[in-house]
C-alpha positions in Angstrom: 7.8 20.9 27.1 7.5 25.1 27.1 10.3 25.9 28.6 12.8 23.5 26.4 11.4 25.4 23.1 12.0 28.6 24.4 15.3 27.6 25.4 16.1 25.8 21.9 14.3 29.3 20.4 16.5 31.5 22.1 20.3 29.7 22.0 19.3 29.9 18.1 18.9 33.4 18.1 22.1 34.0 20.4 24.1 31.5 17.7 22.8 33.5 14.5 24.0 36.7 16.3 27.5 36.3 16.9 27.7 34.1 13.7 25.8 36.8 11.0 25.5 39.9 13.6 21.9 39.7 13.4 19.1 37.0 14.2 17.4 35.2 11.4 15.5 33.2 13.0 12.1 34.8 13.2 10.6 36.4 16.2 8.7 34.7 18.7 5.2 34.0 18.4 3.0 31.9 18.6 3.6 30.4 14.9 7.3 30.6 15.5 7.1 28.4 18.6 4.6 25.6 16.5 6.6 25.4 13.6 9.2 24.4 16.0 7.4 22.4 17.9 6.3 20.4 14.6 9.8 20.1 13.4 10.7 18.6 16.6 7.9 15.9 16.3 9.2 15.4 12.7 12.5 15.3 14.1 11.4 12.3 16.4 9.5 10.1 14.3 12.5 10.2 11.4 14.3 9.0 14.1 11.8 6.1 15.3 11.7 5.5 11.5 15.4 5.1 11.4 16.1 3.1 14.5 13.2 0.3 14.7 13.2 -0.2 10.4 13.9 -4.0 9.5 17.2 -4.3 8.5 18.1 -3.5 4.7 14.2 -2.0 4.6 12.3 0.9 5.9 9.6 1.8 8.3 6.7 4.4 7.8 4.8 6.1 10.8 2.6 7.9 10.4 2.6 11.6 12.6 -0.7 12.0 12.8 -1.4 8.4 14.4 1.2 8.9 17.0 -0.5 12.3 18.0 -3.9 10.6 17.8 -2.8 7.8 20.3 -1.3 9.7 22.4 -4.7 12.2 22.6 -2.3 15.6 21.1 -3.5 15.3 17.9 -5.2 18.9 18.3 -2.4 20.5 20.1 -1.7 23.0 17.3 -5.4 23.8 17.4 -5.7 23.8 21.1 -2.7 26.3 21.2 -3.5 28.2 18.3 -7.3 28.8 20.3 -5.6 30.3 23.8 -3.4 32.7 21.7 -6.7 34.3 21.1 -7.3 34.8 24.1 -3.7 35.5 25.7 -2.9 39.2 24.7 0.5 39.8 26.5 1.7 36.7 27.0 2.5 33.2 24.9 0.1 30.9 25.7 0.9 27.9 27.3 2.0 25.2 25.0 0.6 21.5 25.8 2.9 19.2 23.7 4.7 16.6 25.5 7.3 15.0 23.0 8.3 13.0 26.4 5.2 11.2 25.3 5.7 10.9 21.8 8.7 9.2 22.0 7.9 7.2 24.7 4.5 6.0 22.4 7.1 5.0 19.7 9.4 3.1 21.6 6.6 1.1 23.2 5.2 0.8 19.5 7.8 0.3 17.5 11.0 -0.7 19.4 12.4 -4.4 19.7 11.0 -6.3 17.0 7.3 -4.3 17.0 9.3 -1.7 14.4 11.4 -4.9 12.1 7.8 -6.6 12.4 6.1 -3.4 11.1 8.8 -2.4 8.5 8.7 -6.0 7.3 4.6 -6.3 6.7 5.0 -2.4 4.7 7.6 -4.2 2.2 5.5 -7.3 2.1 2.5 -4.5 1.1 4.8 -3.1 -1.6 5.7 -6.7 -3.1 2.1 -7.4 -3.6 1.1 -4.0 -4.7 3.9 -3.7 -7.3 4.5 -7.4 -8.5 0.8 -8.7 -7.9 2.4 -12.1 -6.5 -1.4 -12.7 -4.9 -2.8 -13.0 -8.6 -1.8 -16.6 -9.7 -2.5 -15.5 -13.0 0.2 -13.2 -13.0 3.3 -15.9 -12.3 4.9 -18.1 -14.7 6.9 -21.1 -13.9 9.4 -22.4 -16.0 12.0 -25.0 -15.8 14.9 -22.4 -14.4 12.7 -19.3 -13.5 9.5 -18.2 -11.8 8.9 -15.3 -13.7 6.7 -12.4 -13.1 6.1 -8.8 -15.2 6.6 -5.3 -13.9 4.2 -2.9 -16.0 7.1 0.0 -17.1 5.8 2.1 -19.8 8.9 3.2 -22.1 9.2 6.1 -24.7 12.2 6.1 -27.1 14.6 8.9 -26.8 14.9 11.4 -29.7 17.6 13.2 -28.3 21.2 13.7 -26.8 23.6 10.8 -26.0 21.2 7.7 -25.6 18.9 8.9 -28.5 17.1 5.7 -29.7 17.2 4.0 -26.4 14.0 3.5 -24.1 13.6 6.0 -21.5 11.2 4.8 -18.6 8.5 7.2 -17.8 8.6 9.8 -14.7 6.1 8.1 -13.1 7.6 4.7 -13.5 10.4 5.6 -11.3 8.4 5.4 -7.6 7.2 2.1 -9.0 10.8 1.3 -9.9 11.8 2.4 -6.1 9.1 0.7 -4.3 10.5 -2.8 -5.9 14.1 -2.6 -5.6 13.8 -1.5 -2.1 11.3 -3.9 -1.1 12.9 -6.6 -2.8 16.6 -5.5 -0.9 14.5 -5.7 2.4 13.4 -9.3 1.6 17.1 -10.7 0.3 18.2 -9.6 3.9 15.4 -10.7 5.6 15.8 -14.2 3.9 19.7 -14.2 3.9 20.4 -14.2 0.5 23.3 -11.5 0.9 24.4 -11.5 -2.6 21.1 -10.1 -4.0 20.9 -8.0 -1.2 23.7 -6.6 -2.0 23.9 -6.0 -5.7 20.2 -4.8 -5.2 21.9 -1.9 -3.8 21.7 1.4 -5.8 25.3 2.2 -5.8 25.3 -1.3 -7.8 23.1 -0.4 -10.6 21.0 2.5 -12.2 17.4 0.8 -12.8 16.0 2.9 -10.6 17.4 6.3 -11.6 15.6 8.7 -13.2 16.9 9.1 -16.9 17.9 5.6 -16.8 18.2 4.2 -20.6 17.9 0.7 -22.5 18.1 -1.5 -24.9 14.5 -3.5 -26.0 15.2 -7.4 -24.4 18.0 -6.0 -22.7 19.0 -8.3 -19.6 20.4 -7.1 -16.3 21.6 -10.3 -13.8 21.6 -10.5 -9.9 22.5 -13.4 -8.2 19.7 -15.3 -8.6 17.3 -12.9 -10.6 17.8 -11.8 -14.1 15.4 -8.9 -15.3 14.7 -8.8 -19.2 13.3 -5.3 -19.5 10.9 -4.3 -22.6 9.1 -1.0 -23.9 5.9 -2.1 -21.9 6.8 -4.2 -19.0 10.3 -5.3 -17.5 10.1 -8.9 -17.0 11.1 -10.2 -13.5 13.3 -14.1 -13.5 13.5 -15.5 -9.7 15.4 -18.6 -9.3 13.1 -21.2 -7.9 15.3 -20.8 -4.7 14.7 -17.1 -4.3 11.0 -17.2 -5.3 10.3 -20.0 -2.8 12.0 -17.9 0.3 10.4 -14.9 -1.3 6.3 -17.0 -1.1 7.8 -17.5 2.5 8.2 -14.1 3.2 5.1 -13.4 1.9 3.4 -15.8 3.7 4.2 -14.7 6.7 4.5 -10.6 6.4 2.0 -9.8 3.6 -1.6 -11.2 6.2 -2.6 -10.2 8.8 
């Protein structure tokens, strides 16, 4: 491991010296080695999140939990402690990146990562829409309706003056709602809905998005009516039924 990081370090400095005439990489030290190692860990975890995520969805992996599982959660502290005792040489780095990746593959490879990602998306849907609370759901002849609390204020300047703009803090809520619904739609093979929920086809999750009260946006099997303090999501009965099946399978351990 230490030898690999040393080669990466040397090649990087050599490349920069050829390109710029001087190296921009920090001088070799315990600090630079730990920075490289931390970036390597993050890179492996991000790679696993991409490769093992469900189609149309995301997968979040806790780096600390990965290191804890392979008993390397304190590798950096052990390295720093050993560096205090060794004055004339760089201490040995006790970090096994192969073990990190092997754990990621064993834990999230195959269907495991997909299932974990779907459970995360189901948890997001419950936290955003509160589908687990019967009093929040309203049934009509044509749809199943649920509110999402979005606090908005009228703009008093600019091109969209007089229109409503969601608060800055609602950005994460809107992103989570659209992202998790898109993942669900992929799972339910509602491909038209999944496609239209893609950010490239709408701007409703963007910061700076503005709208008029009671304005409607339509998607296949879903209509969203926007008010000043809430957005009403109207799911068709077909979509709502599949959504309940999704939550029933993945929202409960």
